[in-house]
C-alpha positions in Angstrom: 0.0 0.0 0.0 3.0 2.3 0.6 6.1 2.6 -1.5 9.3 4.4 -0.7 11.7 5.4 -3.4 15.2 6.7 -2.6 17.3 8.8 -4.9 20.5 10.9 -4.9 23.1 8.4 -4.1 26.3 7.7 -6.0 30.0 8.4 -5.8 31.6 11.2 -3.8 35.1 12.2 -2.9 36.2 12.3 0.8 35.1 15.6 2.1 32.4 16.0 -0.5 28.6 16.1 -0.2 25.6 14.2 -1.3 21.9 14.6 -0.7 19.6 11.6 -0.5 15.8 11.9 -1.0 13.1 9.4 -0.1 9.6 9.9 -1.4 6.7 7.9 0.1 3.5 7.3 -1.9 0.4 5.2 -1.6 -2.4 5.0 1.0 -0.9 7.4 3.5 -2.9 9.3 6.0 0.2 10.7 7.7 3.8 9.8 8.5 4.9 9.7 12.1 8.6 9.1 11.6 11.1 8.8 8.7 14.5 7.3 9.3 17.6 6.6 7.4 19.6 3.4 8.0 22.7 2.1 6.3 24.6 -1.1 6.0 28.3 -1.0 5.2 30.2 -4.0 3.8 30.6 -6.6 6.5 28.6 -4.6 9.1 25.2 -4.7 10.6 22.4 -2.2 9.9 23.1 1.2 11.6 20.9 4.0 12.4 21.9 7.1 10.5 19.2 9.7 11.4 15.5 9.8 12.2 12.9 12.6 12.1 9.9 12.1 14.3 7.0 14.5 14.6 7.2 16.5 17.8 10.9 15.7 18.4 14.3 16.9 17.4 16.2 14.7 15.0 18.2 11.9 16.3 21.6 11.0 14.7 24.0 8.1 14.9 27.2 8.9 16.6 29.3 8.4 13.5 27.4 11.0 11.5 26.3 13.6 14.0 27.6 17.0 13.0 28.1 16.0 9.4 24.6 14.8 8.3 21.3 16.6 8.5 17.9 15.0 8.1 14.8 17.1 7.1 11.2 16.4 6.1 8.7 17.9 3.8 5.3 16.7 5.1 3.4 18.1 2.2 5.5 16.0 -0.2 5.8 12.9 2.1 9.5 13.3 1.5 12.6 13.0 3.8 16.0 14.2 2.9 19.5 13.4 4.2 22.1 16.0 3.5 25.5 14.4 3.9 28.5 16.6 4.2 32.2 16.0 5.0 31.9 12.5 3.7 34.3 9.9 4.7 35.2 6.5 3.2 33.6 4.9 6.2 30.2 6.3 5.1 30.3 3.9 2.1 27.1 1.8 2.5 23.7 1.0 1.1 21.4 3.6 2.6 17.8 2.6 3.3 14.8 4.8 3.9 12.2 3.7 6.5 8.8 5.3 7.1 6.5 4.8 10.1 3.2 5.4 8.4 -0.4 5.9 9.5 -2.1 4.0 6.7 -5.7 4.9 5.7 -8.3 3.4 8.1 -5.7 2.2 10.6 -5.0 3.3 14.2 -1.5 1.9 14.4 1.5 2.8 12.3 3.2 0.4 9.9 6.8 0.4 8.9 7.8 0.5 5.2 11.2 0.3 3.6 12.8 1.5 0.5 15.0 -0.7 -1.7 18.2 1.0 -0.7 20.6 3.2 -2.6 24.4 2.9 -2.8 26.6 5.7 -1.5 30.3 5.3 -2.2 33.0 7.6 -0.8 36.4 7.0 -2.3 39.4 8.7 -3.8 
């Protein structure tokens, strides 16, 4: 019922910047939270940043101060501005949305397919 589509990934040099976007579409009444996760080679999923209604954003320790999450509720879109990129940021980045689906009282989690970010010289 809900689809998430990520865009904006690719290759960046160390110290460079990228901006990821995630657009949610489908039977959405409202979105409570949108979150970016990532999985680097050989590592587990890691929280990157989350934006929850009524709260300040939460960031993983490894990206705090370099990445910024923001949301456009009218467009059901979340962004991740990534600055001062490091090779350690190389990973597949996944968008997650905690969604109030039409005619439901509880939220449901949905995931995007993931998008590759590579930081390399």
